[in-house]
N, CA, C and O atoms as a GROMACS GRO file, in nm:
protein
  492
    1MET      N    1  30.144  -7.769  13.119
    1MET     CA    2  30.031  -7.720  13.196
    1MET      C    3  29.902  -7.715  13.124
    1MET      O    4  29.799  -7.747  13.182
    2LYS      N    5  29.902  -7.677  13.005
    2LYS     CA    6  29.786  -7.667  12.929
    2LYS      C    7  29.729  -7.797  12.898
    2LYS      O    8  29.610  -7.807  12.870
    3LEU      N    9  29.802  -7.891  12.901
    3LEU     CA   10  29.762  -8.027  12.876
    3LEU      C   11  29.675  -8.091  12.992
    3LEU      O   12  29.591  -8.178  12.965
    4ILE      N   13  29.693  -8.052  13.106
    4ILE     CA   14  29.617  -8.104  13.214
    4ILE      C   15  29.465  -8.058  13.214
    4ILE      O   16  29.378  -8.141  13.242
    5PRO      N   17  29.435  -7.939  13.185
    5PRO     CA   18  29.296  -7.902  13.171
    5PRO      C   19  29.227  -7.967  13.060
    5PRO      O   20  29.108  -7.999  13.069
    6LEU      N   21  29.300  -7.988  12.949
    6LEU     CA   22  29.248  -8.067  12.822
    6LEU      C   23  29.218  -8.206  12.857
    6LEU      O   24  29.117  -8.260  12.812
    7LEU      N   25  29.303  -8.269  12.939
    7LEU     CA   26  29.276  -8.405  12.982
    7LEU      C   27  29.163  -8.409  13.076
    7LEU      O   28  29.084  -8.503  13.070
    8LEU      N   29  29.146  -8.314  13.161
    8LEU     CA   30  29.026  -8.304  13.254
    8LEU      C   31  28.909  -8.297  13.174
    8LEU      O   32  28.816  -8.376  13.193
    9VAL      N   33  28.903  -8.207  13.083
    9VAL     CA   34  28.777  -8.181  12.989
    9VAL      C   35  28.748  -8.317  12.926
    9VAL      O   36  28.635  -8.364  12.934
   10ALA      N   37  28.846  -8.381  12.866
   10ALA     CA   38  28.828  -8.508  12.794
   10ALA      C   39  28.772  -8.611  12.882
   10ALA      O   40  28.680  -8.680  12.838
   11LEU      N   41  28.816  -8.630  13.002
   11LEU     CA   42  28.766  -8.728  13.084
   11LEU      C   43  28.620  -8.703  13.146
   11LEU      O   44  28.543  -8.793  13.182
   12LEU      N   45  28.595  -8.560  13.152
   12LEU     CA   46  28.450  -8.524  13.185
   12LEU      C   47  28.349  -8.557  13.067
   12LEU      O   48  28.232  -8.590  13.085
   13LEU      N   49  28.412  -8.544  12.944
   13LEU     CA   50  28.322  -8.573  12.820
   13LEU      C   51  28.300  -8.726  12.816
   13LEU      O   52  28.189  -8.772  12.792
   14ILE      N   53  28.401  -8.803  12.840
   14ILE     CA   54  28.396  -8.937  12.836
   14ILE      C   55  28.296  -8.984  12.936
   14ILE      O   56  28.211  -9.067  12.903
   15SER      N   57  28.304  -8.933  13.065
   15SER     CA   58  28.216  -8.970  13.167
   15SER      C   59  28.068  -8.935  13.136
   15SER      O   60  27.975  -9.013  13.158
   16CYS      N   61  28.055  -8.826  13.090
   16CYS     CA   62  27.919  -8.775  13.043
   16CYS      C   63  27.847  -8.870  12.941
   16CYS      O   64  27.727  -8.896  12.944
   17GLN      N   65  27.941  -8.921  12.844
   17GLN     CA   66  27.897  -9.005  12.750
   17GLN      C   67  27.850  -9.134  12.797
   17GLN      O   68  27.748  -9.188  12.753
   18LYS      N   69  27.936  -9.191  12.898
   18LYS     CA   70  27.908  -9.318  12.950
   18LYS      C   71  27.775  -9.314  13.024
   18LYS      O   72  27.695  -9.407  13.011
   19SER      N   73  27.749  -9.206  13.104
   19SER     CA   74  27.625  -9.201  13.164
   19SER      C   75  27.501  -9.190  13.091
   19SER      O   76  27.393  -9.238  13.126
   20ARG      N   77  27.529  -9.112  12.969
   20ARG     CA   78  27.410  -9.101  12.869
   20ARG      C   79  27.394  -9.236  12.814
   20ARG      O   80  27.280  -9.280  12.805
   21ASP      N   81  27.500  -9.312  12.774
   21ASP     CA   82  27.479  -9.447  12.726
   21ASP      C   83  27.412  -9.531  12.815
   21ASP      O   84  27.323  -9.606  12.775
   22ALA      N   85  27.450  -9.525  12.946
   22ALA     CA   86  27.377  -9.615  13.041
   22ALA      C   87  27.235  -9.580  13.061
   22ALA      O   88  27.158  -9.673  13.082
   23ARG      N   89  27.185  -9.449  13.057
   23ARG     CA   90  27.061  -9.410  13.061
   23ARG      C   91  26.978  -9.462  12.938
   23ARG      O   92  26.864  -9.508  12.951
   24GLU      N   93  27.041  -9.452  12.821
   24GLU     CA   94  26.988  -9.503  12.698
   24GLU      C   95  26.959  -9.655  12.700
   24GLU      O   96  26.849  -9.699  12.666
   25LEU      N   97  27.063  -9.733  12.742
   25LEU     CA   98  27.045  -9.864  12.764
   25LEU      C   99  26.925  -9.909  12.861
   25LEU      O  100  26.848 -10.001  12.832
   26LYS      N  101  26.917  -9.838  12.973
   26LYS     CA  102  26.807  -9.855  13.055
   26LYS      C  103  26.670  -9.831  12.998
   26LYS      O  104  26.573  -9.901  13.027
   27LYS      N  105  26.666  -9.729  12.914
   27LYS     CA  106  26.535  -9.693  12.835
   27LYS      C  107  26.509  -9.811  12.741
   27LYS      O  108  26.395  -9.856  12.732
   28GLN      N  109  26.608  -9.861  12.671
   28GLN     CA  110  26.596  -9.952  12.567
   28GLN      C  111  26.540 -10.085  12.634
   28GLN      O  112  26.442 -10.142  12.586
   29GLN      N  113  26.605 -10.128  12.741
   29GLN     CA  114  26.566 -10.238  12.822
   29GLN      C  115  26.418 -10.233  12.872
   29GLN      O  116  26.346 -10.332  12.864
   30LYS      N  117  26.378 -10.122  12.920
   30LYS     CA  118  26.235 -10.095  12.959
   30LYS      C  119  26.142 -10.104  12.833
   30LYS      O  120  26.032 -10.157  12.843
   31ALA      N  121  26.185 -10.056  12.723
   31ALA     CA  122  26.106 -10.058  12.593
   31ALA      C  123  26.086 -10.199  12.563
   31ALA      O  124  25.974 -10.236  12.530
   32GLU      N  125  26.183 -10.282  12.570
   32GLU     CA  126  26.186 -10.429  12.529
   32GLU      C  127  26.104 -10.517  12.625
   32GLU      O  128  26.064 -10.626  12.585
   33ALA      N  129  26.082 -10.480  12.734
   33ALA     CA  130  26.012 -10.548  12.838
   33ALA      C  131  25.870 -10.588  12.802
   33ALA      O  132  25.795 -10.503  12.754
   34ILE      N  133  25.830 -10.710  12.822
   34ILE     CA  134  25.702 -10.772  12.792
   34ILE      C  135  25.618 -10.794  12.921
   34ILE      O  136  25.670 -10.829  13.027
   35PRO      N  137  25.488 -10.773  12.907
   35PRO     CA  138  25.402 -10.803  13.014
   35PRO      C  139  25.402 -10.945  13.078
   35PRO      O  140  25.391 -11.039  13.000
   36MET      N  141  25.413 -10.969  13.203
   36MET     CA  142  25.434 -11.095  13.269
   36MET      C  143  25.358 -11.101  13.392
   36MET      O  144  25.341 -11.000  13.461
   37TYR      N  145  25.311 -11.217  13.425
   37TYR     CA  146  25.239 -11.225  13.561
   37TYR      C  147  25.274 -11.375  13.607
   37TYR      O  148  25.296 -11.469  13.531
   38GLY      N  149  25.276 -11.376  13.752
   38GLY     CA  150  25.297 -11.502  13.811
   38GLY      C  151  25.323 -11.486  13.955
   38GLY      O  152  25.281 -11.386  14.013
   39MET      N  153  25.396 -11.587  14.022
   39MET     CA  154  25.408 -11.589  14.167
   39MET      C  155  25.559 -11.556  14.192
   39MET      O  156  25.647 -11.620  14.134
   40LEU      N  157  25.586 -11.455  14.278
   40LEU     CA  158  25.717 -11.419  14.317
   40LEU      C  159  25.736 -11.481  14.463
   40LEU      O  160  25.641 -11.475  14.542
   41THR      N  161  25.855 -11.540  14.499
   41THR     CA  162  25.897 -11.579  14.624
   41THR      C  163  26.037 -11.514  14.646
   41THR      O  164  26.126 -11.513  14.561
   42TYR      N  165  26.044 -11.463  14.762
   42TYR     CA  166  26.174 -11.403  14.806
   42TYR      C  167  26.199 -11.451  14.948
   42TYR      O  168  26.112 -11.446  15.034
   43LYS      N  169  26.330 -11.503  14.969
   43LYS     CA  170  26.376 -11.544  15.098
   43LYS      C  171  26.525 -11.529  15.110
   43LYS      O  172  26.602 -11.569  15.023
   44ALA      N  173  26.561 -11.468  15.220
   44ALA     CA  174  26.708 -11.458  15.245
   44ALA      C  175  26.758 -11.362  15.135
   44ALA      O  176  26.709 -11.249  15.125
   45ASP      N  177  26.858 -11.408  15.050
   45ASP     CA  178  26.901 -11.331  14.939
   45ASP      C  179  26.883 -11.382  14.810
   45ASP      O  180  26.971 -11.370  14.726
   46ALA      N  181  26.766 -11.443  14.784
   46ALA     CA  182  26.732 -11.515  14.656
   46ALA      C  183  26.585 -11.490  14.641
   46ALA      O  184  26.505 -11.492  14.734
   47ALA      N  185  26.554 -11.463  14.497
   47ALA     CA  186  26.414 -11.446  14.472
   47ALA      C  187  26.392 -11.541  14.358
   47ALA      O  188  26.487 -11.575  14.288
   48SER      N  189  26.268 -11.586  14.338
   48SER     CA  190  26.234 -11.672  14.219
   48SER      C  191  26.095 -11.630  14.177
   48SER      O  192  26.023 -11.564  14.252
   49TYR      N  193  26.054 -11.671  14.046
   49TYR     CA  194  25.940 -11.620  13.994
   49TYR      C  195  25.895 -11.737  13.901
   49TYR      O  196  25.971 -11.795  13.824
   50VAL      N  197  25.762 -11.765  13.919
   50VAL     CA  198  25.704 -11.879  13.852
   50VAL      C  199  25.582 -11.811  13.760
   50VAL      O  200  25.484 -11.754  13.807
   51ASP      N  201  25.610 -11.831  13.626
   51ASP     CA  202  25.510 -11.774  13.538
   51ASP      C  203  25.390 -11.848  13.528
   51ASP      O  204  25.387 -11.966  13.493
   52CYS      N  205  25.279 -11.773  13.560
   52CYS     CA  206  25.139 -11.832  13.564
   52CYS      C  207  25.105 -11.911  13.417
   52CYS      O  208  25.044 -12.018  13.421
   53ARG      N  209  25.143 -11.861  13.306
   53ARG     CA  210  25.113 -11.920  13.177
   53ARG      C  211  25.187 -12.041  13.154
   53ARG      O  212  25.125 -12.133  13.103
   54THR      N  213  25.320 -12.061  13.185
   54THR     CA  214  25.395 -12.171  13.147
   54THR      C  215  25.441 -12.248  13.265
   54THR      O  216  25.503 -12.353  13.249
   55LEU      N  217  25.415 -12.203  13.382
   55LEU     CA  218  25.457 -12.258  13.514
   55LEU      C  219  25.613 -12.291  13.512
   55LEU      O  220  25.657 -12.383  13.580
   56GLN      N  221  25.686 -12.221  13.440
   56GLN     CA  222  25.833 -12.215  13.438
   56GLN      C  223  25.886 -12.134  13.546
   56GLN      O  224  25.841 -12.020  13.562
   57MET      N  225  25.974 -12.179  13.621
   57MET     CA  226  26.043 -12.104  13.733
   57MET      C  227  26.170 -12.030  13.669
   57MET      O  228  26.242 -12.083  13.585
   58TYR      N  229  26.188 -11.898  13.723
   58TYR     CA  230  26.291 -11.820  13.690
   58TYR      C  231  26.363 -11.764  13.808
   58TYR      O  232  26.300 -11.738  13.911
   59ALA      N  233  26.500 -11.744  13.799
   59ALA     CA  234  26.558 -11.674  13.906
   59ALA      C  235  26.532 -11.524  13.879
   59ALA      O  236  26.514 -11.483  13.764
   60VAL      N  237  26.531 -11.442  13.987
   60VAL     CA  238  26.509 -11.303  13.966
   60VAL      C  239  26.633 -11.227  14.026
   60VAL      O  240  26.651 -11.217  14.147
   61PRO      N  241  26.711 -11.178  13.936
   61PRO     CA  242  26.830 -11.102  13.979
   61PRO      C  243  26.789 -10.964  14.035
   61PRO      O  244  26.686 -10.908  13.998
   62PHE      N  245  26.874 -10.911  14.123
   62PHE     CA  246  26.834 -10.789  14.192
   62PHE      C  247  26.880 -10.662  14.101
   62PHE      O  248  26.973 -10.587  14.131
   63LYS      N  249  26.805 -10.652  13.995
   63LYS     CA  250  26.835 -10.546  13.895
   63LYS      C  251  26.698 -10.495  13.863
   63LYS      O  252  26.598 -10.541  13.918
   64GLY      N  253  26.695 -10.397  13.771
   64GLY     CA  254  26.578 -10.334  13.714
   64GLY      C  255  26.511 -10.254  13.838
   64GLY      O  256  26.569 -10.166  13.901
   65ASP      N  257  26.380 -10.299  13.862
   65ASP     CA  258  26.290 -10.235  13.954
   65ASP      C  259  26.297 -10.314  14.094
   65ASP      O  260  26.209 -10.301  14.179
   66TRP      N  261  26.402 -10.392  14.109
   66TRP     CA  262  26.402 -10.479  14.228
   66TRP      C  263  26.387 -10.421  14.371
   66TRP      O  264  26.333 -10.482  14.463
   67LEU      N  265  26.443 -10.297  14.378
   67LEU     CA  266  26.426 -10.223  14.524
   67LEU      C  267  26.287 -10.202  14.548
   67LEU      O  268  26.247 -10.220  14.663
   68LYS      N  269  26.204 -10.166  14.457
   68LYS     CA  270  26.066 -10.143  14.476
   68LYS      C  271  25.982 -10.278  14.499
   68LYS      O  272  25.887 -10.290  14.577
   69VAL      N  273  26.030 -10.368  14.424
   69VAL     CA  274  25.958 -10.509  14.440
   69VAL      C  275  26.002 -10.565  14.593
   69VAL      O  276  25.921 -10.617  14.670
   70GLU      N  277  26.118 -10.549  14.616
   70GLU     CA  278  26.161 -10.600  14.754
   70GLU      C  279  26.071 -10.533  14.869
   70GLU      O  280  26.007 -10.600  14.949
   71HIS      N  281  26.072 -10.384  14.867
   71HIS     CA  282  25.994 -10.316  14.955
   71HIS      C  283  25.850 -10.360  14.964
   71HIS      O  284  25.803 -10.394  15.073
   72GLU      N  285  25.777 -10.362  14.849
   72GLU     CA  286  25.638 -10.404  14.855
   72GLU      C  287  25.626 -10.557  14.909
   72GLU      O  288  25.539 -10.590  14.990
   73TYR      N  289  25.718 -10.642  14.860
   73TYR     CA  290  25.706 -10.774  14.903
   73TYR      C  291  25.712 -10.788  15.058
   73TYR      O  292  25.630 -10.854  15.122
   74VAL      N  293  25.812 -10.724  15.112
   74VAL     CA  294  25.820 -10.752  15.267
   74VAL      C  295  25.701 -10.669  15.347
   74VAL      O  296  25.687 -10.689  15.468
   75ASN      N  297  25.626 -10.586  15.285
   75ASN     CA  298  25.509 -10.521  15.331
   75ASN      C  299  25.396 -10.606  15.329
   75ASN      O  300  25.307 -10.594  15.414
   76MET      N  301  25.392 -10.697  15.231
   76MET     CA  302  25.273 -10.785  15.198
   76MET      C  303  25.289 -10.918  15.250
   76MET      O  304  25.189 -10.978  15.288
   77ARG      N  305  25.418 -10.978  15.255
   77ARG     CA  306  25.436 -11.109  15.274
   77ARG      C  307  25.550 -11.140  15.378
   77ARG      O  308  25.634 -11.053  15.398
   78LYS      N  309  25.556 -11.258  15.443
   78LYS     CA  310  25.668 -11.300  15.519
   78LYS      C  311  25.767 -11.362  15.418
   78LYS      O  312  25.728 -11.408  15.311
   79HIS      N  313  25.898 -11.360  15.455
   79HIS     CA  314  25.988 -11.418  15.358
   79HIS      C  315  25.951 -11.557  15.332
   79HIS      O  316  25.923 -11.632  15.426
   80GLY      N  317  25.949 -11.600  15.197
   80GLY     CA  318  25.935 -11.734  15.157
   80GLY      C  319  25.794 -11.762  15.109
   80GLY      O  320  25.765 -11.867  15.052
   81GLU      N  321  25.702 -11.656  15.137
   81GLU     CA  322  25.567 -11.693  15.088
   81GLU      C  323  25.540 -11.623  14.948
   81GLU      O  324  25.573 -11.508  14.922
   82PRO      N  325  25.476 -11.707  14.862
   82PRO     CA  326  25.452 -11.649  14.726
   82PRO      C  327  25.352 -11.535  14.723
   82PRO      O  328  25.254 -11.527  14.795
   83LEU      N  329  25.392 -11.442  14.624
   83LEU     CA  330  25.302 -11.328  14.616
   83LEU      C  331  25.280 -11.297  14.466
   83LEU      O  332  25.375 -11.288  14.390
   84TYR      N  333  25.156 -11.280  14.427
   84TYR     CA  334  25.117 -11.261  14.285
   84TYR      C  335  25.172 -11.132  14.248
   84TYR      O  336  25.174 -11.036  14.324
   85ILE      N  337  25.221 -11.131  14.120
   85ILE     CA  338  25.276 -11.000  14.069
   85ILE      C  339  25.257 -10.984  13.926
   85ILE      O  340  25.267 -11.080  13.851
   86GLU      N  341  25.231 -10.867  13.885
   86GLU     CA  342  25.232 -10.830  13.719
   86GLU      C  343  25.328 -10.725  13.701
   86GLU      O  344  25.338 -10.628  13.777
   87PHE      N  345  25.402 -10.744  13.597
   87PHE     CA  346  25.518 -10.647  13.565
   87PHE      C  347  25.559 -10.652  13.434
   87PHE      O  348  25.520 -10.747  13.366
   88ARG      N  349  25.630 -10.568  13.383
   88ARG     CA  350  25.702 -10.572  13.254
   88ARG      C  351  25.841 -10.611  13.294
   88ARG      O  352  25.909 -10.558  13.381
   89GLY      N  353  25.877 -10.722  13.210
   89GLY     CA  354  26.006 -10.781  13.245
   89GLY      C  355  26.065 -10.829  13.110
   89GLY      O  356  26.006 -10.823  13.003
   90ARG      N  357  26.201 -10.881  13.131
   90ARG     CA  358  26.266 -10.924  13.022
   90ARG      C  359  26.339 -11.048  13.056
   90ARG      O  360  26.393 -11.052  13.166
   91LEU      N  361  26.349 -11.153  12.976
   91LEU     CA  362  26.412 -11.283  12.998
   91LEU      C  363  26.568 -11.256  12.971
   91LEU      O  364  26.613 -11.187  12.879
   92THR      N  365  26.635 -11.322  13.063
   92THR     CA  366  26.789 -11.324  13.060
   92THR      C  367  26.838 -11.444  13.126
   92THR      O  368  26.758 -11.532  13.155
   93SER      N  369  26.965 -11.455  13.152
   93SER     CA  370  27.012 -11.574  13.227
   93SER      C  371  27.082 -11.521  13.356
   93SER      O  372  27.117 -11.403  13.363
   94ASP      N  373  27.101 -11.598  13.444
   94ASP     CA  374  27.170 -11.585  13.569
   94ASP      C  375  27.272 -11.684  13.606
   94ASP      O  376  27.254 -11.806  13.594
   95THR      N  377  27.373 -11.632  13.648
   95THR     CA  378  27.497 -11.721  13.675
   95THR      C  379  27.553 -11.696  13.820
   95THR      O  380  27.665 -11.735  13.854
   96THR      N  381  27.466 -11.627  13.907
   96THR     CA  382  27.514 -11.591  14.041
   96THR      C  383  27.580 -11.716  14.102
   96THR      O  384  27.692 -11.698  14.151
   97ASP      N  385  27.529 -11.835  14.106
   97ASP     CA  386  27.576 -11.942  14.176
   97ASP      C  387  27.680 -12.029  14.091
   97ASP      O  388  27.718 -12.138  14.133
   98GLY      N  389  27.719 -11.980  13.982
   98GLY     CA  390  27.818 -12.036  13.894
   98GLY      C  391  27.742 -12.133  13.782
   98GLY      O  392  27.802 -12.184  13.688
   99ASN      N  393  27.609 -12.150  13.805
   99ASN     CA  394  27.547 -12.228  13.698
   99ASN      C  395  27.444 -12.130  13.619
   99ASN      O  396  27.382 -12.039  13.675
  100ILE      N  397  27.438 -12.160  13.489
  100ILE     CA  398  27.356 -12.082  13.412
  100ILE      C  399  27.217 -12.141  13.411
  100ILE      O  400  27.196 -12.260  13.387
  101ARG      N  401  27.114 -12.046  13.440
  101ARG     CA  402  26.986 -12.075  13.454
  101ARG      C  403  26.892 -11.963  13.409
  101ARG      O  404  26.936 -11.848  13.417
  102PRO      N  405  26.769 -11.980  13.363
  102PRO     CA  406  26.689 -11.888  13.304
  102PRO      C  407  26.654 -11.778  13.420
  102PRO      O  408  26.643 -11.815  13.537
  103ALA      N  409  26.638 -11.649  13.386
  103ALA     CA  410  26.600 -11.550  13.484
  103ALA      C  411  26.521 -11.448  13.422
  103ALA      O  412  26.522 -11.435  13.300
  104VAL      N  413  26.448 -11.369  13.500
  104VAL     CA  414  26.372 -11.265  13.451
  104VAL      C  415  26.409 -11.137  13.530
  104VAL      O  416  26.414 -11.137  13.654
  105VAL      N  417  26.435 -11.029  13.456
  105VAL     CA  418  26.451 -10.894  13.527
  105VAL      C  419  26.317 -10.817  13.527
  105VAL      O  420  26.261 -10.791  13.421
  106ILE      N  421  26.269 -10.782  13.642
  106ILE     CA  422  26.153 -10.697  13.660
  106ILE      C  423  26.198 -10.556  13.624
  106ILE      O  424  26.277 -10.496  13.695
  107GLU      N  425  26.148 -10.504  13.516
  107GLU     CA  426  26.171 -10.374  13.484
  107GLU      C  427  26.069 -10.267  13.537
  107GLU      O  428  26.110 -10.156  13.572
  108GLU      N  429  25.946 -10.300  13.543
  108GLU     CA  430  25.854 -10.219  13.593
  108GLU      C  431  25.732 -10.293  13.647
  108GLU      O  432  25.661 -10.363  13.576
  109VAL      N  433  25.711 -10.272  13.786
  109VAL     CA  434  25.594 -10.343  13.853
  109VAL      C  435  25.474 -10.263  13.816
  109VAL      O  436  25.472 -10.140  13.819
  110THR      N  437  25.367 -10.346  13.780
  110THR     CA  438  25.231 -10.282  13.748
  110THR      C  439  25.133 -10.316  13.858
  110THR      O  440  25.047 -10.233  13.888
  111ASN      N  441  25.141 -10.435  13.922
  111ASN     CA  442  25.045 -10.474  14.016
  111ASN      C  443  25.117 -10.586  14.117
  111ASN      O  444  25.200 -10.666  14.072
  112MET      N  445  25.082 -10.584  14.244
  112MET     CA  446  25.119 -10.687  14.328
  112MET      C  447  24.993 -10.703  14.422
  112MET      O  448  24.942 -10.607  14.480
  113ARG      N  449  24.946 -10.842  14.432
  113ARG     CA  450  24.831 -10.864  14.523
  113ARG      C  451  24.857 -10.983  14.604
  113ARG      O  452  24.894 -11.088  14.552
  114PRO      N  453  24.838 -10.968  14.729
  114PRO     CA  454  24.850 -11.087  14.832
  114PRO      C  455  24.735 -11.181  14.833
  114PRO      O  456  24.746 -11.289  14.889
  115ASP      N  457  24.617 -11.143  14.769
  115ASP     CA  458  24.492 -11.224  14.773
  115ASP      C  459  24.471 -11.295  14.646
  115ASP      O  460  24.362 -11.343  14.617
  116THR      N  461  24.583 -11.304  14.564
  116THR     CA  462  24.567 -11.365  14.430
  116THR      C  463  24.674 -11.467  14.408
  116THR      O  464  24.783 -11.460  14.465
  117SER      N  465  24.641 -11.565  14.320
  117SER     CA  466  24.743 -11.664  14.288
  117SER      C  467  24.721 -11.692  14.134
  117SER      O  468  24.630 -11.636  14.073
  118CYS      N  469  24.796 -11.770  14.081
  118CYS     CA  470  24.794 -11.809  13.934
  118CYS      C  471  24.654 -11.861  13.904
  118CYS      O  472  24.597 -11.830  13.799
  119GLY      N  473  24.596 -11.942  13.998
  119GLY     CA  474  24.462 -11.997  13.976
  119GLY      C  475  24.346 -11.909  13.991
  119GLY      O  476  24.233 -11.942  13.955
  120THR      N  477  24.377 -11.786  14.050
  120THR     CA  478  24.250 -11.707  14.076
  120THR      C  479  24.271 -11.582  14.017
  120THR      O  480  24.191 -11.494  14.049
  121GLN      N  481  24.373 -11.550  13.929
  121GLN     CA  482  24.379 -11.415  13.883
  121GLN      C  483  24.264 -11.368  13.779
  121GLN      O  484  24.251 -11.249  13.748
  122PHE      N  485  24.192 -11.459  13.734
  122PHE     CA  486  24.083 -11.421  13.630
  122PHE      C  487  23.947 -11.433  13.693
  122PHE      O  488  23.848 -11.414  13.622
  123ARG      N  489  23.934 -11.462  13.821
  123ARG     CA  490  23.810 -11.488  13.872
  123ARG      C  491  23.740 -11.356  13.910
  123ARG      O  492  23.627 -11.358  13.958
   0.00000   0.00000   0.00000
């Protein structure tokens, strides 16, 4: 009977460590994020981002700060219309549809403007 409380304590400690590790990983990912800006398009259940500097298109997985991005997007644009966005993000790959393609995770949004595009952001 003394073994059960010890097992419960051990499981609790392991759970706390995993939670702490997850928080540390999230902090590290935010710290590694780089400033990016471009055009975000969201429709149905897929999002894409075109970088203004390179004009390369990236998939946008629903991770990081996505819920905030989605909320702001639907308040500013109709689904499928591009929206200018500035954020701190990190490059990764996406395999949602079974194909490997470049992706960017939006870790922290710094600006979203419906009246701006890649050609007008410095005017």
